[in-house]
C-alpha positions, -999 to 999 in steps of 0.1 A, spaced: 0 1 1 13 35 -14 14 57 16 17 96 14 36 116 42 -2 127 56 -14 94 54 12 84 81 5 115 97 -30 105 105 -17 72 117 6 87 144 -26 107 155 -44 74 163 -16 59 179 -18 89 200 -52 78 207 -40 46 215 -17 54 236 -39 79 258 -61 46 256 -34 26 274 -25 51 301 -61 46 314 -73 17 331 -104 2 310 -99 18 277 -86 -3 255 -60 5 230 -74 -24 210 -104 -8 209 -92 23 196 -74 5 167 -106 -15 161 -125 18 158 -105 39 136 -97 13 113 -62 -4 117 -68 -29 138 -62 -54 110 -34 -41 99 -22 -43 132 -20 -74 135 -3 -83 105 25 -60 109 30 -75 148 25 -111 128 50 -103 100 74 -89 127 95 -125 131 131 -142 124 124 -143 86 126 -103 84 160 -109 101 170 -133 69 153 -112 43 177 -79 59 206 -105 55 196 -114 18 179 -85 5 191 -56 27 174 -34 54 145 -19 29 130 -51 15 130 -63 51 116 -30 63 90 -29 36 81 -64 44 78 -59 84 54 -28 70 77 -9 91 66 26 80 32 22 96 42 2 129 66 32 133 43 59 128 19 44 153 43 35 175 56 70 178 23 83 185 16 63 214 52 70 229 43 106 226 4 102 242 24 79 271 50 109 281 28 134 282 -4 121 299 21 100 326 28 128 347 -13 144 349 -21 109 360 6 106 387 -3 139 397 -41 127 401 -30 98 418 -12 118 446 -37 149 447 -72 132 436 -70 99 440 -107 91 449 -122 114 418 -92 97 396 -103 59 407 -136 72 402 -137 76 370 -120 41 358 -148 22 380 -165 38 356 -148 30 328 -139 -6 334 -177 -14 345 -185 -2 307 -159 -21 297 -172 -51 313 -209 -46 297 -192 -41 262 -174 -74 266 -201 -93 279 -226 -80 252 -203 -95 225 -207 -133 237 -234 -147 216 -240 -179 237 -248 -180 275 -246 -215 282 -229 -235 312 -195 -229 297 -197 -202 295 -217 -188 330 -187 -215 345 -160 -199 328 -168 -160 338 -180 -174 376 -147 -189 379 -126 -161 363 -144 -136 384 -138 -157 415 -102 -163 405 -93 -122 397 -110 -113 429 -86 -135 447 -61 -123 428 -63 -84 437 -67 -94 476 -31 -112 469 0 -101 483 25 -96 451 47 -126 451 81 -101 448 81 -58 448 64 -38 420 100 -23 418 117 -59 410 127 -59 377 111 -97 373 80 -85 381 84 -54 358 90 -82 328 61 -106 337 40 -77 342 46 -58 308 48 -94 293 10 -101 304 -4 -62 300 4 -61 265 -28 -79 257 -43 -47 254 -30 -41 218 -42 -72 207 -78 -76 222 -105 -47 219 -124 -46 250 -90 -53 275 -73 -22 293 -31 -31 295 -32 0 321 -58 -19 339 -39 -54 339 -9 -32 353 -29 -16 379 -46 -57 391 -10 -68 390 -2 -38 414 25 -22 392 8 4 376 22 32 399 57 16 392 52 22 356 39 59 355 68 66 380 96 49 355 80 71 326 82 102 346 119 91 360 131 84 326 116 119 313 128 134 343 167 121 339 170 136 308 158 171 311 178 172 342 207 151 329 206 131 362 219 103 350 218 80 379 177 87 381 183 80 342 200 48 346 175 35 372 149 46 351 157 28 320 163 -8 336 129 -7 348 110 2 317 137 -19 290 119 -49 317 85 -36 313 94 -33 273 113 -66 272 83 -82 284 55 -64 262 81 -76 231 82 -109 242 46 -108 249 30 -95 220 47 -124 203 35 -150 223 -4 -139 230 -11 -128 194 -10 -159 180 -27 -176 208 -53 -150 212 -65 -148 178 -63 -189 175 -90 -187 212 -109 -160 192 -113 -179 160 -121 -214 177 -136 -204 212 -145 -174 208 -175 -168 237 -153 -188 262 -125 -165 258 -149 -135 259 -163 -153 295 -132 -157 307 -123 -120 300 -157 -103 313 -153 -122 345 -113 -114 347 -128 -78 349 -159 -80 370 -135 -98 397 -115 -66 396 -131 -44 399 -122 -47 438 -86 -30 434 -101 3 413 -128 11 442 -122 40 449 -127 40 487 -96 25 502 -81 16 539 -45 10 538 -32 -23 554 2 -25 549 28 -3 539 62 -6 517 93 15 511 97 22 471 128 25 454 130 66 464 122 53 499 92 70 505 67 54 520 36 37 500 4 16 500 12 -19 498 -23 -38 508 -52 -21 510 -87 -33 511 -121 -18 498 -142 0 527 -175 21 522 -173 54 512 -194 64 546 -167 45 561 -138 66 548 -117 90 570 -119 120 552 -140 140 523 -154 110 507 -164 133 476 -194 109 469 -213 133 445 -183 141 430 -174 105 424 -207 89 414 -203 118 386 -171 114 373 -182 72 374 -211 85 348 -186 99 329 -165 70 322 -193 48 317 -208 72 292 -175 76 276 -173 37 267 -208 36 258 -198 62 228 -167 46 218 -193 9 216 -213 29 194 -186 39 171 -169 11 168 -205 -5 157 -212 15 132 -174 9 124 -179 -27 121 
């Protein structure tokens, strides 16, 4: 496909929209790709990025290999995604620190609507689908209660989190940020991006080095994950779509506990910056929350988040 500069600029803008979606738990970059009409090309381009491309590079040169993996498309798209993530990371970190209840309320509304969006795609509610939904919901709920097997600052844990979270780039409806959140790595990922930028702008080599190592672990996990998941998930969707959607729906239902806005801290941990941060929390009633529960504002933001996903779903239906 012959594309002009303006075409790649539009692809980058779609990447910016995908990046914004991937930073927010509940909104899927895959959904944005689907709505904007680049979902199938993205999957095909990812699938073409393999060892055969390296062989082509050796035998026929870089240009031929670059064209074989649709390199211009991937470069334009992922440049947009990177710009968006870098731009939004600092804002969301500030909101998490200063307006946590309101931010989690908005996220809660997003995820609640995403559950309905995925659930509506289940064509047959047989006993297998219902059982899969219940089991995955229970399992997911207990995962949100469990203590992580390693610190969110651990390189191994960051690698595994990136490996799992990249699923959001493949499946419309599943948010990578939401998976990072469930795994307890969301805050660490935001801090890593912000520290990477700060290290560059202030020429703080130590800060940049530490952030770069963490970022590399997440990125490496994501790169391996996207190759490992793409074929498997495409196969599951083609042969066991109902079961796959039921499992995803159950997973998100159980994980709502993780993003409930009102929490009580049970245990604390000290992060890599020697700061005391929450480690284990439990969900509580807004009426049991110590301080201003911001209930009316929270309900309003839940509604806004919910309606945003409904609008995206309608746009996706028209596109389909």
